[in-house]
C-alpha positions in Angstrom: -19.0 -12.8 -14.9 -17.7 -9.4 -13.6 -16.9 -8.2 -17.2 -20.6 -7.9 -18.1 -19.9 -4.2 -18.7 -17.3 -5.1 -21.3 -19.2 -6.9 -24.0 -16.9 -8.4 -26.6 -13.7 -8.1 -24.5 -11.5 -11.1 -25.0 -8.0 -9.7 -25.3 -6.6 -7.1 -22.8 -3.3 -5.3 -23.0 -1.8 -3.5 -20.0 0.7 -0.7 -20.4 2.6 -0.6 -17.2 1.6 -4.2 -16.1 4.4 -4.4 -13.6 2.8 -2.2 -11.0 1.3 -4.0 -8.0 -2.2 -2.7 -8.7 -2.0 -3.3 -12.4 -0.6 -6.8 -12.1 -3.5 -7.7 -9.7 -6.0 -6.4 -12.2 -4.3 -8.3 -14.9 -4.6 -11.5 -12.8 -8.2 -10.8 -12.1 -9.1 -10.5 -15.8 -7.1 -13.6 -16.6 -9.2 -15.6 -14.2 -12.3 -14.2 -16.1 -11.2 -15.9 -19.2 -9.5 -13.0 -21.0 -6.2 -13.4 -22.8 -4.0 -10.9 -21.0 -0.6 -9.5 -21.9 1.3 -6.2 -21.3 4.5 -4.4 -21.1 6.6 -2.7 -18.5 9.9 -0.8 -18.4 11.6 -3.3 -16.2 11.3 -7.0 -15.3 11.0 -7.9 -11.7 9.4 -10.1 -9.1 5.9 -8.9 -9.9 6.2 -9.4 -13.7 7.8 -12.8 -13.2 4.8 -13.8 -11.0 2.4 -13.1 -13.9 3.7 -16.0 -15.9 2.0 -18.3 -13.4 -1.3 -16.9 -14.8 -0.2 -17.4 -18.3 0.2 -13.7 -18.8 2.9 -12.6 -21.3 5.0 -9.6 -20.3 7.1 -7.6 -22.8 10.0 -5.4 -21.9 10.0 -1.7 -23.0 7.8 0.2 -25.5 7.0 -1.2 -28.9 4.0 -0.1 -31.0 4.4 -3.0 -33.4 3.5 -5.8 -30.9 0.8 -8.1 -32.2 -0.8 -8.4 -28.8 -1.3 -4.6 -28.7 -2.8 -4.5 -32.2 -5.1 -7.4 -31.5 -6.3 -6.1 -28.1 -10.0 -5.4 -27.5 -9.1 -3.3 -24.5 -6.0 -1.3 -23.5 -5.4 -0.4 -19.8 -2.9 2.2 -18.7 -1.8 3.7 -15.4 -1.5 7.4 -14.3 2.2 7.1 -14.6 2.1 6.5 -18.4 2.8 9.7 -20.3 1.0 10.8 -23.5 4.2 10.3 -25.4 4.4 6.6 -24.6 4.7 4.8 -27.9 2.2 2.0 -27.1 -0.4 4.5 -25.8 0.0 6.6 -29.0 -0.5 3.5 -31.2 -3.5 2.4 -29.3 -5.1 5.8 -29.8 -4.3 5.8 -33.5 -5.8 2.4 -33.9 -9.0 3.6 -32.0 -8.6 0.9 -29.3 -10.9 0.9 -26.4 -8.8 2.7 -23.7 -9.4 2.8 -20.0 -7.3 4.1 -17.1 -6.4 1.7 -14.2 -8.6 3.5 -11.7 -11.6 3.5 -14.0 -11.2 -0.2 -14.6 -11.0 -0.9 -10.9 -14.2 1.1 -10.3 -16.1 -0.8 -13.0 -14.9 -4.1 -11.6 -15.9 -3.1 -8.0 -19.4 -2.1 -9.1 -20.0 -5.6 -10.6 -19.8 -7.2 -7.1 -22.9 -7.2 -4.8 -20.8 -6.1 -1.8 -17.6 -4.2 -1.8 -15.1 -2.7 0.7 -12.8 0.1 -0.1 -9.9 1.2 2.2 -8.6 4.8 2.0 -6.1 6.8 4.0 -2.6 8.2 3.7 -1.2 5.2 5.6 -2.1 1.6 6.3 -4.3 0.9 3.2 -2.5 -2.3 2.1 -2.4 -3.8 5.6 -6.0 -3.1 6.3 -7.1 -4.5 3.0 -5.1 -7.7 3.7 -6.7 -7.9 7.1 -10.2 -7.7 5.5 -9.2 -10.5 3.1 -8.1 -12.7 6.0 -11.4 -12.1 7.8 -13.5 -13.1 4.7 -11.3 -16.2 4.3 -12.0 -17.1 7.9 -15.7 -16.5 7.5 -15.7 -18.7 4.4 -17.7 -16.5 2.0 -16.8 -16.1 -1.7 -14.6 -13.0 -2.2 -12.1 -11.4 -4.4 -9.2 -9.2 -3.0 -7.3 -6.6 -5.0 -4.3 -5.7 -2.7 -1.8 -2.9 -3.2 1.0 -5.0 -1.8 2.1 -8.6 -1.2 0.2 -10.3 1.6 2.1 -13.3 3.0 -0.8 -15.6 2.1 -2.7 -14.0 -0.7 0.0 -12.0 -2.6 -1.6 -9.0 -4.3 -4.6 -10.9 -5.7 -6.9 -13.7 -4.5 -10.3 -14.9 -5.6 -12.7 -17.6 -4.3 -15.8 -16.1 -5.7 -17.8 -12.9 -6.6 -19.9 -12.0 -3.5 -17.5 -9.6 -1.9 -14.8 -7.4 -3.3 -12.0 -5.7 -1.3 -9.7 -3.0 -2.7 -7.6 0.0 -1.8 -8.9 3.5 -2.6 -5.9 5.5 -3.7 -5.9 9.3 -3.1 -3.5 10.0 -6.0 -5.3 12.1 -8.6 -8.4 11.7 -6.4 -8.9 8.2 -7.8 -10.8 7.1 -4.6 -13.7 9.3 -5.8 -14.3 6.9 -8.7 -15.3 4.1 -6.3 -18.8 3.6 -4.9 -18.2 0.9 -2.2 -20.8 -0.7 0.1 -18.5 0.0 2.9 -15.8 2.7 3.0 -12.9 2.7 5.5 -10.9 5.9 6.1 -7.8 5.2 8.3 -6.3 8.7 8.4 -5.7 11.9 6.4 -2.2 13.3 5.9 -0.7 15.8 3.6 0.5 13.6 0.7 0.1 13.8 -3.0 -0.7 17.5 -2.5 0.2 18.2 -6.2 -3.2 16.7 -6.9 -5.1 19.0 -4.4 -5.6 22.8 -4.2 -4.9 22.8 -0.4 -5.5 21.0 2.8 -9.2 21.9 2.9 -9.7 20.5 -0.6 -7.9 17.2 0.5 -10.2 16.8 3.4 -13.2 17.7 1.3 -12.4 15.0 -1.2 -12.0 12.4 1.5 -15.5 13.4 2.8 -16.9 12.9 -0.7 -15.3 9.5 -0.8 -17.1 8.6 2.5 -20.4 9.9 1.3 -20.2 7.7 -1.8 -20.5 4.5 0.3 -23.6 3.0 2.0 -21.6 2.9 5.3 -18.4 4.7 6.2 -16.1 3.9 9.1 -13.7 6.8 10.0 -10.9 7.0 12.5 -12.0 9.5 15.1 -8.6 9.8 16.7 -7.2 11.4 13.5 -7.3 15.3 13.7 -8.2 15.8 10.0 -10.8 13.0 10.0 -12.4 14.9 12.9 -13.2 17.7 10.5 -15.4 15.4 8.4 -19.2 14.8 8.8 -20.9 12.3 11.0 -19.9 8.7 10.2 -19.4 5.5 12.1 -16.1 5.7 14.0 -13.3 3.6 15.3 -10.5 4.6 17.6 -8.3 4.1 20.7 -8.2 7.5 22.4 -11.9 8.5 21.6 -14.0 7.1 24.4 -17.1 7.7 22.2 -15.9 5.8 19.2 -18.4 3.2 18.0 -15.6 0.6 17.9 -12.8 1.1 20.4 -9.6 -0.7 21.3 -9.0 -0.8 25.0 -6.5 -2.5 27.4 -3.7 -2.5 24.9 -0.8 -4.8 25.8 2.5 -5.3 23.8 4.7 -8.3 23.5 7.7 -7.6 21.2 5.7 -4.8 19.5 2.8 -7.3 18.7 -0.3 -5.9 20.4 -3.3 -7.5 22.1 -6.4 -5.4 22.8 -10.1 -5.6 23.7 -12.7 -4.6 21.1 -15.6 -2.5 22.5 -18.6 -2.3 20.3 -20.8 0.7 21.2 -19.3 0.6 24.8 -19.6 -3.1 25.3 -16.5 -5.4 25.4 -17.1 -8.2 22.9 -13.7 -10.0 22.3 -10.0 -9.8 22.8 -7.6 -10.0 19.8 -3.9 -10.8 19.8 -2.2 -9.6 16.6 0.8 -11.3 15.1 1.7 -8.2 13.0 4.2 -5.9 14.5 3.4 -2.2 15.4 0.9 -0.2 17.3 -0.5 1.2 14.0 -1.9 -2.2 13.2 -4.3 -1.9 16.1 -6.0 0.8 14.1 -5.9 -1.3 10.9 -7.4 -4.2 12.7 -10.1 -2.1 14.4 -11.1 -0.6 11.0 -11.3 -4.1 9.5 -13.2 -5.4 12.4 -15.8 -2.6 12.2 -16.3 -3.0 8.5 -16.8 -6.7 8.7 -19.3 -6.4 11.6 -21.4 -4.2 9.3 -22.0 -7.3 7.1 -23.2 -9.2 10.2 -20.2 -11.5 10.7 -19.7 -12.9 14.2 -16.9 -11.4 16.4 -15.3 -14.8 16.8 -14.9 -15.3 13.0 -13.5 -11.8 12.7 -11.0 -12.4 15.6 -9.9 -15.6 14.0 -9.2 -13.9 10.6 -7.3 -11.0 12.2 -5.2 -13.3 14.3 -4.3 -15.4 11.2 -2.8 -12.2 9.5 1.0 -12.3 9.6 2.3 -9.5 7.5 2.5 -7.7 4.2 5.8 -7.7 2.3 7.8 -4.5 2.9 5.7 -3.7 6.1 8.4 -4.2 8.8 9.5 -7.3 6.9 12.5 -9.2 8.3 14.4 -10.3 5.2 17.5 -11.9 6.8 20.6 -11.5 8.9 24.3 -10.5 8.4 26.8 -11.3 11.2 23.9 -11.6 13.6 22.4 -8.2 12.6 18.8 -8.2 11.6 17.8 -6.7 8.2 14.3 -5.2 8.2 12.5 -3.5 5.3 9.5 -1.1 5.7 7.6 0.8 3.1 7.5 4.0 5.2 8.1 7.0 2.9 6.0 9.7 4.7 7.3 11.5 7.8 4.5 10.1 10.0 5.2 6.5 8.8 8.9 7.0 9.5 8.2 8.2 13.1 5.9 5.2 13.7 8.4 2.6 12.2 11.4 4.0 14.0 9.5 3.7 17.3 8.7 0.1 16.5 12.3 -0.7 15.5 13.6 1.0 18.6 11.3 -1.2 20.7 12.7 -4.5 19.3 16.3 -3.6 18.7 18.7 -5.3 21.1 21.8 -3.5 19.9 22.5 -0.5 17.7 19.8 0.6 15.2 21.1 1.6 11.8 18.7 3.3 9.4 18.9 3.6 5.6 16.2 5.9 4.2 15.4 6.4 0.5 13.2 9.5 -0.3 10.4 8.7 -2.7 10.0 11.5 -5.3 11.5 15.0 -5.2 8.1 16.7 -4.9 7.2 14.8 -1.6 10.6 15.6 -0.1 10.3 19.2 -1.1 6.7 19.6 0.1 7.2 17.9 3.5 10.8 19.2 4.0 10.4 20.3 7.6 8.5 17.1 8.5 11.2 14.9 7.1 13.8 16.9 9.0 11.8 16.5 12.2 11.3 12.7 11.7 14.9 11.9 11.0 17.1 14.3 12.9 17.1 12.2 16.0 18.5 9.1 14.2 22.1 8.6 15.2 23.2 6.1 12.6 21.5 7.3 9.4 22.4 6.9 5.7 20.3 8.7 3.1 20.1 6.8 -0.2 19.6 8.4 -3.6 16.0 9.5 -4.3 13.6 7.2 -6.1 12.2 9.6 -8.7 9.2 7.5 -9.9 7.6 9.7 -12.6 9.6 12.9 -11.8 12.6 14.8 -13.1 15.5 15.8 -10.9 14.9 18.7 -8.5 17.8 19.8 -6.4 15.5 21.4 -3.8 13.8 18.1 -3.0 16.9 15.9 -3.5 18.2 13.2 -1.2 21.7 14.7 -1.1 20.3 18.1 0.1 18.3 16.3 2.8 21.5 14.4 3.9 23.4 17.7 4.1 20.6 19.3 6.2 20.5 16.3 8.6 24.3 16.0 8.7 24.0 12.3 7.8 25.8 10.1 5.5 24.7 9.9 1.9 25.0 7.2 -0.8 24.6 7.3 -4.6 25.3 3.6 -5.0 25.2 0.3 -3.4 28.9 0.0 -3.0 29.0 2.9 -0.4 26.1 1.3 1.4 27.7 -2.1 1.4 31.0 -0.7 2.7 29.3 1.2 5.5 27.2 -1.8 6.7 30.2 -4.2 6.5 32.4 -1.9 8.6 29.8 -1.0 11.3 27.1 -3.6 12.1 27.7 -6.4 14.5 25.8 -9.1 16.3 22.5 -8.0 17.9 22.2 -4.8 15.8 19.3 -3.9 13.4 19.6 -2.4 10.0 16.3 -0.8 9.0 15.7 0.1 5.3 12.9 2.7 4.8 11.2 3.8 1.5 8.7 3.0 -1.1 11.2 2.8 -4.1 13.8 0.3 -5.0 15.5 0.3 -1.6 13.7 -3.1 -0.9 15.6 -4.7 -3.8 18.8 -2.9 -2.8 18.5 -4.4 0.7 18.0 -7.9 -0.7 20.9 -7.5 -3.1 23.2 -6.3 -0.3 22.2 -9.2 1.9 23.1 -11.7 -0.8 26.4 -9.9 -1.5 27.4 -9.6 2.2 
């Protein structure tokens, strides 16, 4: 029972249950025998999925809900403000309160072996790859995934020997975890409102690595190179402990040879699109080897991995044009995804980008300009604000003006543009971490 640290906890209420991470935790506690319920601002695919676990989801804020009043534990996310009605009621009723990141850390500590995946890009894919490896090996494990894996969704459990999760850098939440194995994929300037400066960001990632029994760090990443001495993986670094060599691409799906301390031990052919997945696979490989698993078992698990939803996901076609969605919302991710899309596109590539938060756009203004200015057929869609208030300096309309691209405030403009321009063999790429995914799905149905 992983809730041994929560004596007397039978009923749990989640404020903001619709988030990917929160819904996965809700499912986990439900499988532990807890009566779980919660609320969210909007209904969606994630909240609907919770019904399969017998989890009741309410819409909006209501301090009079009986489930909230009867709860033994109330969980909330960083996005929940102090003014939230249900949070204020829970405090007034002296409910046992815990933040999402603290709950995740306490759950992770209850497992004999745990793996945490950190980095500015690739966390969800790498976490899913680790889950596929453990499934292939056949050991009991539980996976808490920050996205929707094609096989596992955002949560899977077959036992309580191994635990895999993402280590989020927002508000330095990764420092709350104490994993057996820590993976660090990369370090980029993101969520900088939570850090004093770049040095502080790197320092915190170093503390995260130090918290683990073993840490595997990408030695090709320039900021990771500023950290201390850890086990390494890479492609360019010839001295990396785990290295991918002899890379070959077939339709942007890569095959490579894994070298372990200079010795070639196996060749892997990925079914996931994009060169970035070579790093994700190599990180997963090195972490799983530290548990003593055979390279053939790890290879089988990695080759069984198909994709994570919203990671270069092909969602359908319109008049022969392929619609693809990708979560890329940081300039480096955009550059990588554009390169992949260009490599597979037979006709014209059309790009729809939705900025995610005003603060990120404002902070990385030059980087966004550099990453998007070469795109010929570009539409900037209105900003997904998340928890933020409108800021003209970091707005999508200002970004579109600077790039000289088209701009859309609504789906009608987007629909008209696509209908008039795309043709057979073209590719329409939707980029962003906000609701652009659902916009793309809606447009496909409408068209």
